[in-house]
N, C-alpha and C positions, 0 to 999 in steps of 0.2 A: 309597760303601761298598767294601769290599775283596772282596766276593763270598763272604763267610763265611756258613755256615748258611742260614737261611731269609730273610735280609735281601734286600731288593730295592735296585736302584740301583748294582749293581756293574759293570754294563756300560753303555756310552753309549746303547745301544738301549733299555735299561730306563728311563734318565732321559728320553729323548725320548718314550717312551710315557707316562710320568707327566706330563710337560709337556703332551702333547697331550690329556690327559684333564681338565686344568684349564680350565674354561670361559673365563675371561677371563685368559689367560696372557701377555699382551703384555709385562708387566713382570716375569715370572718369570725368575729367573736361577739360575746354577749356580756353586758354589764347588768347585774341584778340590782334592784333597788329594794331595800327592806320594806319601805312604806308601800311601794307599788305591789309587791307580791302579797303582803299582808292584806292590803285593801282589795287586791284582786282575788282573794279567797284561798291563798296558799298559807297553811298554818305554820309559818316560820317560827312563831313565838312558842307554840306548843309542841310541834313535831318537826324540828329542823332536819333531823335525819331523813324523814319521809320526803320532805320537800327536796332535799339534795338528791336523794335516790330518783325521784320522779324527774327532776331536771336532767340527771345523767341518762336516764332511760330514753327520754324524748329528744333531748338536744345533744347531750354529751358534755361531761365536765371539762373536756379538752377545749371547749368553746367558751367556757366561763373565764373571763379575763379580769374582772374587777367587780367591786360591790360598792354601790352608793349606800351609805350608812345613815339612816335617819329613823326617827320614831314617826308615828302616825297620829294625827289629830282625830281621825275617824275610826269607828269600830271595824273589827274584822269583816272582810268581804263587803265593805261599803261601796267599793268601786268609785272612790272619790279622789284619791291622790292629794292628800293634804299633809305636808311634812310638818313634823313637830321636833322640838329639841329633844335630845336623848333623855329619856326618863320622864318626859312630860306628855307622853301620849299613850295610846292603847297597846303598843308593843311592850314598852317598859324596859328598864335597864337590864333586868335578868335575861330577857330574850335577846337583846343586843349583845350582851356578853356571851351568850351561847353561840351566836353567829360568829363573832370575832375569834372565838376559840374552837370552832368546829374543825375537826382534823382535816377535812377536805376543803375548807375555806380559809383557814387561818394564814396561809402564806400568800394569799391574793392581795392586791392593793385595795385598801379601803379608802373611799373618798367621802369625807364628812360633808353631808349636804343638808344642813339644818338651817332654819331661819334664825340667824344669830348675828351678834356683833363680835368684834375681836375678843373681848373679855369672855364672852359666852363660849366661843370656840376654844379658847385656852382652857376653860373649865371642863368642857366636854372631852377634849384631847387628854387632859390630865386624868380624868375619870376612866376613859377607855384604856389608857396606858397602864393604869393601876390594876385593871382587871384582865389584861392580856397575859395569858399564861405562857 
């Protein structure tokens, strides 16, 4: 979540608390959303290493199972959750490329979750593949 309104799960601590309340949580995992964490106040664009370390410290990287990949229409820490096409938002292409190539994230499944049509998805996928190291 991006921390908007009365929704829970916008902070890593809230996710850790939810996980801890599930009786048999050994197989419970988390999917991070690049727009949500950016809009929620985690500096994934500027400091991806720090965000990954904080996630690991609070939740554990073993619980990170996938990443929803998208840009954000709104500014950092806006708590809005408005997805944008890759490169057309406040995260930008460079930040998205740092996420997909981060050594602790790069082998996870990335799910493109942008407001697009088939041609737009093809273009975004081609862009991301060309930048994946």
